[in-house]
C-alpha positions as CSV (number, residue, x, y, z in Angstrom):
1,X,-41.0,-2.7,-34.8
2,X,-38.4,-3.9,-37.2
3,X,-37.4,-7.6,-37.4
4,X,-34.0,-6.6,-36.0
5,X,-35.5,-5.3,-32.8
6,X,-36.7,-2.1,-31.3
7,X,-36.2,1.1,-33.3
8,X,-34.8,3.5,-30.7
9,X,-35.0,6.5,-33.0
10,X,-38.7,6.1,-33.7
11,X,-39.3,5.4,-30.1
12,X,-37.6,8.7,-29.0
13,X,-38.1,11.2,-31.8
14,X,-38.4,13.8,-29.1
15,X,-36.6,14.0,-25.8
16,X,-39.7,15.5,-24.1
17,X,-42.1,13.0,-22.7
18,X,-45.6,13.5,-21.4
19,X,-46.4,12.6,-17.9
20,X,-48.5,9.6,-19.0
21,X,-45.7,8.4,-21.3
22,X,-43.2,8.8,-18.5
23,X,-45.2,7.0,-15.8
24,X,-46.4,4.2,-18.1
25,X,-42.9,3.5,-19.2
26,X,-41.4,3.2,-15.8
27,X,-39.9,-0.3,-15.2
28,X,-39.8,0.3,-11.5
29,X,-36.0,0.4,-11.0
30,X,-34.0,3.3,-9.7
31,X,-32.9,4.3,-13.2
32,X,-35.2,1.8,-15.0
33,X,-37.7,4.1,-16.6
34,X,-38.7,3.1,-20.1
35,X,-38.8,0.3,-22.5
36,X,-37.8,-2.5,-20.2
37,X,-40.8,-4.7,-20.6
38,X,-40.8,-4.4,-24.4
39,X,-37.1,-4.3,-25.0
40,X,-36.0,-7.1,-22.8
41,X,-38.0,-9.4,-25.1
42,X,-36.7,-7.8,-28.3
43,X,-33.1,-6.4,-28.4
44,X,-31.6,-5.9,-31.8
45,X,-30.3,-9.5,-31.8
46,X,-29.8,-12.3,-29.2
47,X,-27.6,-11.0,-26.4
48,X,-24.6,-13.0,-25.2
49,X,-24.5,-11.0,-22.0
50,X,-27.4,-10.0,-19.7
51,X,-25.4,-8.0,-17.2
52,X,-22.0,-6.3,-16.8
53,X,-19.5,-5.7,-14.0
54,X,-17.1,-3.0,-15.1
55,X,-14.1,-2.6,-12.9
56,X,-12.1,0.6,-13.3
57,X,-8.5,0.7,-11.9
58,X,-8.6,4.5,-11.9
59,X,-5.4,6.4,-12.1
60,X,-3.8,4.6,-15.1
61,X,-2.6,1.0,-14.8
62,X,0.8,0.4,-16.5
63,X,0.3,-2.1,-19.3
64,X,4.0,-3.1,-19.4
65,X,3.9,-4.1,-15.7
66,X,0.6,-6.0,-15.8
67,X,-0.8,-7.6,-19.0
68,X,1.6,-6.6,-21.9
69,X,5.1,-8.2,-21.4
70,X,7.9,-6.6,-23.4
71,X,11.2,-8.5,-23.5
72,X,12.8,-5.7,-25.5
73,X,12.0,-3.2,-22.7
74,X,14.0,-5.4,-20.3
75,X,16.8,-5.7,-22.8
76,X,17.1,-1.9,-23.2
77,X,16.6,-1.1,-19.6
78,X,18.5,2.0,-18.7
79,X,19.1,3.0,-22.3
80,X,17.5,5.7,-24.5
81,X,14.5,4.6,-26.6
82,X,15.7,3.9,-30.1
83,X,14.4,6.7,-32.4
84,X,14.2,9.2,-29.7
85,X,12.5,9.8,-26.4
86,X,8.7,9.5,-26.4
87,X,6.6,12.7,-26.1
88,X,5.1,12.8,-22.6
89,X,3.5,15.2,-20.3
90,X,6.3,15.2,-17.7
91,X,10.0,14.8,-18.3
92,X,11.1,11.2,-18.9
93,X,14.5,9.6,-19.1
94,X,15.7,6.2,-20.3
95,X,13.7,3.1,-20.8
96,X,12.8,1.2,-17.6
97,X,12.2,-2.5,-17.7
98,X,9.4,-3.9,-15.5
99,X,10.6,-5.0,-12.1
100,X,8.0,-7.7,-12.2
101,X,8.4,-11.1,-13.9
102,X,5.7,-12.3,-16.3
103,X,4.4,-15.8,-16.0
104,X,2.3,-18.3,-17.9
105,X,-0.1,-19.9,-15.4
106,X,-3.0,-21.1,-17.6
107,X,-3.2,-23.5,-20.5
108,X,-3.7,-20.8,-23.1
109,X,-0.2,-19.5,-22.3
110,X,-1.2,-15.8,-21.9
111,X,1.6,-14.1,-19.9
112,X,0.5,-12.0,-16.9
113,X,2.6,-10.1,-14.4
114,X,3.5,-11.9,-11.1
115,X,1.6,-9.2,-9.2
116,X,-1.6,-10.9,-10.4
117,X,-0.9,-14.5,-9.3
118,X,-4.5,-15.7,-9.0
119,X,-5.9,-13.8,-12.0
120,X,-3.0,-15.3,-14.1
121,X,-4.4,-18.8,-13.5
122,X,-7.8,-17.7,-15.0
123,X,-6.5,-16.4,-18.4
124,X,-8.4,-19.3,-20.1
125,X,-11.5,-17.3,-19.3
126,X,-10.1,-13.9,-20.4
127,X,-9.3,-11.9,-23.4
128,X,-6.6,-9.3,-23.1
129,X,-6.9,-6.4,-25.5
130,X,-3.4,-5.1,-25.7
131,X,-3.9,-2.4,-28.3
132,X,-6.2,0.1,-26.6
133,X,-5.6,3.8,-27.2
134,X,-7.4,7.0,-26.4
135,X,-7.1,10.8,-27.1
136,X,-5.8,12.7,-24.1
137,X,-3.2,11.6,-21.5
138,X,-5.1,13.3,-18.6
139,X,-7.3,11.6,-16.1
140,X,-10.5,13.7,-16.5
141,X,-10.9,13.5,-20.3
142,X,-9.8,9.9,-20.4
143,X,-12.2,8.9,-17.7
144,X,-15.0,10.7,-19.6
145,X,-14.0,8.8,-22.7
146,X,-14.2,5.3,-21.3
147,X,-17.4,6.0,-19.5
148,X,-19.3,8.4,-21.7
149,X,-17.7,8.2,-25.2
150,X,-16.5,11.8,-25.2
151,X,-13.6,13.7,-23.6
152,X,-15.9,16.5,-22.2
153,X,-18.7,16.3,-19.6
154,X,-22.3,16.3,-20.7
155,X,-22.8,12.9,-22.3
156,X,-24.6,9.9,-20.8
157,X,-22.6,7.1,-19.3
158,X,-22.4,3.6,-20.6
159,X,-24.6,2.4,-17.7
160,X,-27.2,5.0,-18.4
161,X,-27.3,4.0,-22.1
162,X,-27.8,0.4,-21.0
163,X,-30.6,1.3,-18.7
164,X,-32.2,3.4,-21.4
165,X,-32.0,0.5,-23.9
166,X,-32.6,-2.5,-21.7
167,X,-34.1,-1.4,-18.4
168,X,-33.6,-3.5,-15.3
169,X,-34.5,-7.1,-14.3
170,X,-35.3,-6.4,-10.7
171,X,-37.7,-3.6,-9.8
172,X,-36.7,-3.7,-6.1
173,X,-33.0,-2.7,-6.7
174,X,-31.3,0.0,-8.7
175,X,-30.5,-1.1,-12.2
176,X,-27.2,0.7,-12.4
177,X,-25.0,0.7,-9.3
178,X,-21.6,2.5,-8.8
179,X,-19.3,1.4,-6.0
180,X,-16.3,3.3,-4.7
181,X,-14.9,3.7,-1.1
182,X,-14.2,7.4,-2.0
183,X,-14.9,9.4,-5.1
184,X,-12.9,9.0,-8.3
185,X,-11.6,12.1,-10.1
186,X,-14.5,13.9,-11.9
187,X,-17.1,12.0,-9.7
188,X,-20.8,12.0,-10.5
189,X,-20.6,13.0,-14.2
190,X,-19.0,9.6,-14.8
191,X,-22.3,7.9,-14.1
192,X,-24.6,10.7,-15.1
193,X,-27.5,10.2,-17.5
194,X,-26.8,13.7,-18.9
195,X,-29.6,14.5,-21.4
196,X,-31.2,11.1,-21.1
197,X,-34.1,11.1,-18.6
198,X,-32.7,11.5,-15.1
199,X,-34.0,8.1,-13.9
200,X,-31.3,6.4,-16.0
201,X,-28.4,7.8,-13.9
202,X,-26.3,5.5,-11.8
203,X,-26.9,5.0,-8.1
204,X,-23.6,5.8,-6.3
205,X,-22.7,4.1,-3.0
206,X,-19.6,5.1,-1.0
207,X,-19.1,1.5,0.1
208,X,-16.7,2.0,3.0
209,X,-19.3,0.5,5.3
210,X,-20.3,-3.1,5.9
211,X,-23.6,-2.5,7.6
212,X,-26.2,-1.9,4.8
213,X,-28.2,0.4,7.0
214,X,-25.1,2.6,7.2
215,X,-24.2,2.1,3.6
216,X,-27.6,3.2,2.2
217,X,-29.1,6.3,3.8
218,X,-32.7,6.1,5.1
219,X,-33.1,2.5,4.0
220,X,-34.3,1.4,7.5
221,X,-38.2,1.6,7.7
222,X,-39.3,4.4,10.1
223,X,-43.0,3.3,10.1
224,X,-45.1,0.2,9.5
225,X,-45.3,-0.8,5.9
226,X,-49.0,0.0,5.5
227,X,-48.5,3.5,7.0
228,X,-45.5,4.0,4.7
229,X,-47.6,2.9,1.7
230,X,-50.3,5.5,2.5
231,X,-47.7,8.2,2.9
232,X,-46.0,7.3,-0.3
233,X,-49.3,7.1,-2.2
234,X,-50.2,10.6,-1.0
235,X,-46.8,12.0,-2.0
236,X,-47.0,10.3,-5.4
237,X,-50.4,11.9,-6.1
238,X,-49.1,15.3,-5.1
239,X,-46.0,14.9,-7.2
240,X,-48.1,13.7,-10.2
241,X,-50.3,16.8,-9.9
242,X,-47.2,18.9,-9.9
243,X,-45.7,17.0,-12.8
244,X,-48.9,17.5,-14.9
245,X,-48.0,21.2,-14.9
246,X,-44.4,20.5,-15.8
247,X,-44.6,18.0,-18.6
248,X,-41.2,16.6,-19.7
249,X,-39.5,17.4,-16.3
250,X,-37.3,14.3,-16.1
251,X,-35.8,15.3,-12.8
252,X,-39.3,15.3,-11.2
253,X,-40.2,12.1,-13.0
254,X,-37.0,10.5,-11.6
255,X,-37.9,11.7,-8.1
256,X,-41.3,10.0,-8.3
257,X,-39.7,6.8,-9.5
258,X,-36.9,6.9,-6.9
259,X,-39.4,7.2,-4.0
260,X,-41.3,4.2,-5.2
261,X,-38.1,2.2,-5.6
262,X,-36.8,3.3,-2.3
263,X,-39.9,1.9,-0.6
264,X,-39.4,-1.5,-2.3
265,X,-35.7,-1.5,-1.6
266,X,-36.4,-1.6,2.1
267,X,-37.2,-5.3,1.7
268,X,-34.4,-6.5,-0.7
269,X,-31.5,-4.0,-0.5
270,X,-30.5,-4.8,3.1
271,X,-29.9,-8.4,2.1
272,X,-28.4,-7.7,-1.3
273,X,-25.8,-5.3,0.0
274,X,-24.9,-7.2,3.2
275,X,-21.7,-9.1,2.4
276,X,-21.6,-10.2,6.0
277,X,-24.1,-12.9,5.0
278,X,-21.4,-14.6,3.1
279,X,-19.2,-17.2,4.8
280,X,-16.0,-16.1,6.5
281,X,-14.1,-18.2,4.0
282,X,-15.7,-16.5,1.1
283,X,-15.0,-13.0,2.5
284,X,-11.4,-14.0,3.0
285,X,-11.0,-15.1,-0.6
286,X,-12.2,-11.7,-1.9
287,X,-9.9,-9.9,0.6
288,X,-10.5,-7.8,3.6
289,X,-10.6,-4.5,1.7
290,X,-13.1,-2.0,0.3
291,X,-12.3,-3.2,-3.2
292,X,-12.6,-6.9,-2.3
293,X,-16.0,-6.2,-0.7
294,X,-17.0,-4.3,-3.8
295,X,-16.3,-7.3,-6.0
296,X,-18.3,-9.5,-3.6
297,X,-21.1,-7.0,-3.5
298,X,-21.1,-6.8,-7.3
299,X,-21.6,-10.6,-7.5
300,X,-24.5,-10.5,-5.1
301,X,-26.1,-7.6,-7.1
302,X,-25.9,-9.2,-10.5
303,X,-27.3,-12.5,-9.0
304,X,-30.4,-10.4,-8.1
305,X,-30.9,-8.9,-11.5
306,X,-28.9,-5.6,-11.4
307,X,-28.1,-4.7,-15.0
308,X,-24.7,-3.0,-14.4
309,X,-22.4,-2.7,-11.5
310,X,-19.4,-0.4,-11.9
311,X,-16.5,-0.5,-9.4
312,X,-13.9,2.1,-9.0
313,X,-10.8,0.9,-7.2
314,X,-10.5,3.8,-4.8
315,X,-10.6,7.5,-4.0
316,X,-9.1,10.0,-6.5
317,X,-6.6,8.2,-8.7
318,X,-4.8,5.4,-6.8
319,X,-3.1,3.8,-9.8
320,X,-1.3,7.0,-10.8
321,X,2.2,5.7,-10.2
322,X,4.4,8.7,-11.2
323,X,7.0,8.2,-8.4
324,X,7.4,4.5,-8.0
325,X,6.0,1.7,-10.1
326,X,6.4,-0.6,-7.1
327,X,3.2,0.9,-5.8
328,X,1.5,-1.3,-8.5
329,X,2.5,-4.4,-6.5
330,X,0.7,-3.1,-3.4
331,X,-2.4,-2.1,-5.4
332,X,-2.5,-5.4,-7.3
333,X,-2.3,-7.3,-3.9
334,X,-5.8,-5.9,-3.2
335,X,-7.1,-6.2,-6.8
336,X,-6.0,-9.8,-7.5
337,X,-8.0,-11.7,-4.9
338,X,-11.2,-9.6,-5.5
339,X,-11.2,-10.0,-9.3
340,X,-10.1,-13.6,-9.3
341,X,-12.7,-14.6,-6.7
342,X,-15.4,-12.8,-8.7
343,X,-14.6,-14.7,-11.8
344,X,-14.3,-18.0,-10.0
345,X,-17.7,-17.5,-8.3
346,X,-19.5,-16.4,-11.4
347,X,-18.2,-19.4,-13.2
348,X,-19.1,-21.8,-10.4
349,X,-22.6,-20.4,-10.2
350,X,-23.2,-20.6,-14.0
351,X,-23.3,-16.8,-14.3
352,X,-20.0,-16.1,-16.1
353,X,-21.4,-17.2,-19.5
354,X,-23.9,-14.3,-19.5
355,X,-22.1,-11.8,-17.3
356,X,-19.6,-9.6,-19.0
357,X,-16.7,-8.6,-16.7
358,X,-14.4,-5.7,-17.8
359,X,-11.2,-4.8,-16.0
360,X,-10.0,-1.5,-17.4
361,X,-8.3,1.8,-16.8
362,X,-8.4,5.3,-18.4
363,X,-5.0,5.0,-20.1
364,X,-1.6,3.3,-19.7
365,X,1.9,4.5,-18.7
366,X,5.1,5.2,-20.4
367,X,7.9,2.6,-20.9
368,X,10.4,5.2,-19.9
369,X,11.1,6.3,-16.3
370,X,9.6,9.6,-15.2
371,X,12.1,12.2,-14.1
372,X,9.8,15.1,-13.7
373,X,8.3,13.9,-10.4
374,X,8.4,16.4,-7.6
375,X,9.7,13.7,-5.2
376,X,13.2,12.4,-5.0
377,X,12.0,8.9,-6.1
378,X,12.3,8.4,-9.8
379,X,11.1,4.9,-10.4
380,X,7.7,5.6,-11.8
381,X,6.0,6.1,-15.2
382,X,4.1,9.0,-16.8
383,X,0.7,8.9,-18.4
384,X,0.4,7.3,-21.8
385,X,-2.7,7.5,-24.0
386,X,-1.2,5.8,-27.0
387,X,-1.2,2.2,-25.8
388,X,-2.7,0.3,-22.9
389,X,-4.6,-2.9,-22.0
390,X,-8.1,-4.0,-21.0
391,X,-9.2,-7.4,-19.8
392,X,-12.6,-8.9,-20.8
393,X,-14.1,-12.1,-19.4
394,X,-17.4,-14.0,-19.7
395,X,-20.5,-12.6,-21.4
396,X,-19.8,-14.1,-24.9
397,X,-16.1,-13.1,-24.9
398,X,-13.6,-15.6,-26.4
399,X,-11.4,-16.7,-23.6
400,X,-7.7,-17.6,-23.6
401,X,-6.7,-15.1,-26.3
402,X,-4.9,-11.8,-26.6
403,X,-5.9,-9.2,-29.2
404,X,-3.8,-6.5,-30.8
405,X,-0.4,-5.4,-29.8
406,X,1.7,-2.4,-28.8
407,X,5.2,-1.8,-30.3
408,X,8.2,-3.7,-28.9
409,X,8.6,-1.3,-26.0
410,X,4.9,-1.1,-25.1
411,X,4.5,2.6,-25.9
412,X,2.1,2.8,-28.9
413,X,-0.7,0.5,-30.1
414,X,0.4,-0.7,-33.6
415,X,-1.5,-3.9,-34.4
416,X,-5.3,-4.2,-34.5
417,X,-5.6,-0.8,-32.7
418,X,-8.7,-0.6,-30.5
419,X,-10.2,2.8,-29.7
420,X,-12.6,3.5,-26.8
421,X,-15.6,3.7,-29.2
422,X,-14.6,0.2,-30.5
423,X,-14.6,-1.2,-27.0
424,X,-18.0,0.4,-26.2
425,X,-19.5,-0.8,-29.5
426,X,-18.3,-4.3,-28.6
427,X,-19.8,-4.1,-25.1
428,X,-23.2,-3.0,-26.5
429,X,-23.1,-5.7,-29.1
430,X,-22.5,-8.4,-26.4
431,X,-25.6,-7.0,-24.6
432,X,-27.6,-7.4,-27.8
433,X,-27.5,-3.8,-28.9
434,X,-26.5,-2.3,-32.3
435,X,-24.4,0.7,-31.1
436,X,-25.4,2.7,-34.2
437,X,-29.1,2.3,-33.5
438,X,-29.1,3.1,-29.7
439,X,-29.7,6.8,-30.2
440,X,-31.4,9.7,-28.4
441,X,-32.6,12.9,-30.0
442,X,-31.3,16.0,-28.2
443,X,-30.5,19.5,-29.2
444,X,-31.2,19.0,-32.8
445,X,-29.3,15.8,-33.4
446,X,-29.3,12.1,-32.6
447,X,-26.7,11.2,-30.1
448,X,-25.2,7.8,-29.3
449,X,-22.6,6.4,-26.9
450,X,-20.1,5.8,-29.7
451,X,-20.7,9.3,-31.3
452,X,-20.0,8.8,-35.1
453,X,-17.4,6.1,-34.8
454,X,-16.7,2.7,-33.4
455,X,-16.5,-0.8,-34.8
456,X,-17.4,-4.0,-33.1
457,X,-14.3,-6.1,-32.4
458,X,-15.7,-9.3,-33.6
459,X,-12.5,-11.3,-33.2
460,X,-12.9,-11.2,-29.4
461,X,-16.5,-12.6,-29.5
462,X,-17.0,-16.3,-29.1
């Protein structure tokens, strides 16, 4: 082992593992196979964050109506964009100023839209990257890019890479949990382990239930623990005999690990996922919504050692405001209490300092009004991949700052431009991982989350 930490390439010269290697490397979590005991003690460098909560406002949050105020957009409201109309997917018209006022509600002076009143008071804890950009202004490729570092399916997700690199801290719970009351566009490939061993994939829960026994299928014991243990031991022996004849079958290896974890989850999962055990006042702070409960559940999970929790706001693409940007106000009314309460509670419990919270979206929206909508309402914005915002908090992030900038109308990132690979490289760095060294050999080449690009954005790190 090098002095910098674990050498991933030497550890995984081949993607085919023997049965013994697979079973001895299991860290016991649902998606926690491999390296956990060794790697947790020796990442590439000291980690600033131990865990991550990644919130995706799927559909495309408008930067100029949330975290990127543009006075010139207000000044030129109703007028053509100087220099010509921007190129967009759908027909667009004149510039449209934000209908929402921006406010300074924290000592750092970062301006935030009035639709996030509570989050605006917490900007001293946050860094807003205002210069994000991506490749394609379509939901599917952009969601793949933020999650998997590529615009096409078939690459492992960020959570899977973290599980591969760091394992889990709690053997009785999944190490990578995905929460959504429905299913976002694309669905399971967004939390897939792809060509990484199957045990690293995310555990998806359609969290539109409050009873954990309804939320998690088959979690309620159907027999006495001793009888269940005997049944599981027999099933494990049979599976291992089958696996011995199919060396390198990661799906079968994952099934064996999942059954063992499912047995242990019966004791801890019902408590961890039951937000009803929180006080009525706490639940009210987060909001009586699927999203609010997701944020509360995420806090309870990271408290118990879950490595990564990813939250999608809702089914399909709820933030896709083509017709009327006023829908952002309704969506933010659900988002604001959940995110703000999460940050407040993590800080109060001493967890924010080593828990990285990311509030992101797949792309932004145009500063011009969309006129190509099929409805009669023309008060919305089209997709925009050239400039958008992401908010980071905790986990070694420098709070109270903004980084980068879009042009004066909020259309294109122009200053300190930050690509998806740069963001993912920074996330891995905060977790103690050199993004260029976290590799996996597959199909004749070494793959990594950031492909062949990405630079750590060191200016946002405390």
